[in-house]
Each structure stands twice: as C-alpha cells, then as structure tokens.
C-alpha positions in Angstrom: 0.8 4.9 -7.4 1.9 2.9 -4.3 -0.3 4.9 -2.0 -3.4 4.5 -4.1 -2.8 0.8 -4.4 -2.2 0.5 -0.7 -5.5 2.2 0.1 -7.3 -0.1 -2.4 -5.8 -3.2 -0.9 -6.5 -2.0 2.7 -10.1 -1.3 1.9 -10.5 -4.5 -0.1 -9.6 -6.5 3.1 -11.8 -4.2 5.3 -9.1 -2.7 7.5 -9.0 0.9 8.8 -5.8 2.7 8.7 -5.5 2.3 12.4 -6.1 -1.5 12.3 -3.6 -1.9 9.5 -1.1 0.2 11.4 -1.6 -1.9 14.5 -1.2 -5.2 12.6 1.9 -4.0 10.8 3.4 -2.2 13.8 3.4 1.2 12.3 1.5 4.3 13.3 -1.8 5.1 11.7 -0.5 8.5 10.6 2.3 6.7 8.7 -0.2 4.6 6.9 -2.0 7.8 6.0 1.2 9.4 4.8 1.9 6.3 2.6 -1.5 6.4 1.1 -1.2 10.1 0.3 2.2 9.7 -1.3 3.9 11.7 1.4 6.2 8.9 2.5 7.8 5.8 1.0 8.0 2.5 2.9 11.1 0.5 3.4 11.1 -3.0 2.0 10.7 -4.4 5.5 7.7 -2.1 6.2 6.1 -3.0 2.9 6.4 -6.7 3.8 4.8 -6.1 7.2 1.9 -4.1 5.6 1.3 -6.9 3.1 1.5 -9.6 5.7 -1.1 -7.6 7.8 -3.4 -7.5 4.7 -2.7 -11.2 4.0 -1.4 -10.5 0.5 1.9 -11.4 -1.1 4.3 -8.4 -1.5 5.0 -9.5 -5.0 1.3 -9.4 -5.9 1.1 -5.9 -4.4 4.1 -4.7 -6.3 2.6 -6.1 -9.5 -0.5 -4.1 -8.9 1.5 -0.9 -8.4 3.5 -1.7 -11.5 0.3 -2.2 -13.6 -1.2 1.0 -12.2 2.0 2.9 -13.2 1.9 1.4 -16.7 -1.7 2.4 -17.1 -0.9 6.0 -16.0 2.0 6.2 -18.4 -0.1 4.9 -21.3 -2.7 7.6 -20.6 0.0 10.3 -20.6 1.3 9.1 -24.0 
C-alpha cells in the first residue's frame, strides 16, 4: 500500500524517482524499492520524502490508511 501511494504522490507532483531521491537525500534505487514494496522507510525518511513532494506526512499516511481499508473491504 505505501509503495503504491508513494508512486501516486510522486507522479502527482511530477517528480521522477531520481529527482525525488535527490530532493529527499536517498538513492533512486531506494525510491524504486519503496514503490515496489521491497523496503520500508524509517519515519525520518518518510518525512524527508513527503517534504520533497511538498505534502504533509500525516496526509500521506491518511492516503495509505484509506487505500489499506479499501483493499480490506474488497477482500471481505
């Protein structure tokens, strides 16, 4: 869920993985791993990613939570 929402947010603001990584001081491959669900960010990294995309971390987490709830509802 987090990875999918990260990609949506990144694309919404028009950043490439490389540009987001540069702005958040993480490697592009790490952004890719996050988006594919192969890694989980620390809270600090999540804040840096959100800051780079100019979104509030709480708003981002809310989106992840809603996506998770929708997925759970579909499985029920």
